[in-house]
N, C-alpha and C positions, 0 to 999 in steps of 0.2 A: 505492499497501501504504499503511495505517494503522500512526499510529509499537505502536500493537497488539501492528501484523504483524512488522515491524522487534524487538522486539522479544522476541520469541515469537522470529522466528532465532538472533538471539543467546543468547537457553538452550536450544536447540538446541542451538548453537553450544557453551556450554560443557559440555558438558550429554555430547556427546563425545565432547570430550577429557578429563572428568572415567571414561568409563568405559576410556579407554586409559591415565589412570596410576592409577585405583586397583590393578588387582593389583596391579600394587609401593607405592602408597601404603597398603593396608592389609595389605597382607601376608599371599594368601594364596596367591600365588606362591614357595612356592622360593628364595630362592635356592643360582644354579649346579646348579638340581636344572628335567631337562628342564620344558614347557611343561604344564600342565594344560589344562583340556577348560575351565575357568570362566576366564580369560587365551586365550584363542585368541576365546571370545568372545566377551565383554568389548574387546581387539580390536576386533577385523569390526564386534561396533550398535557401537561409538565412530566406530570413518576409517568410515562409513555413515555415522549419523546429526551425524556435525558434517561428510565433504563432501558432504552433500548442503546443511543447512542455508549452510556460507558456501555455495558454487552461486548459493544461495539469497539473500545477503548482498553479496556478488559486485552481480548481477542488477541486487537494490534502485540496490544502487552506481550501476551504468553507467543506469539506468531518472530514475536523478534529475537525472545530470547532462548526460542529452541531456534533461531536460526545464528546465534553465539555462539551457543554449546557445540553447535554442528563443525562452526568457523577451528570452535578451540581444539577441537577432536582431532582436525582437518588438521590443525595444526605441528599439536602434537606427534601425531604418527611421519608428519615430514622434517621433525628434529631425533626424532627416533632411527626411523633414515640417514639422518646423513652422524646417526652416531655409533651404527653398526659398519657400516659406511665406509 
């Protein structure tokens, strides 16, 4: 995945977090009152967007770690070959 893809996932994650916080930060959710429809909508959509983008970031990080581990094994194999030659 490119840097642009990771950046997009990070921006989506932050956007989802903003959707969760917006009803309270902007003030269209009345204090002490029942939740209005817009608040419920923002919370569900924000949770969905941030959850999916966070899962994408975790998959990307796991893939990057797997690739680094493979490169490390490959480099150790070369060192072992040069020592025995």
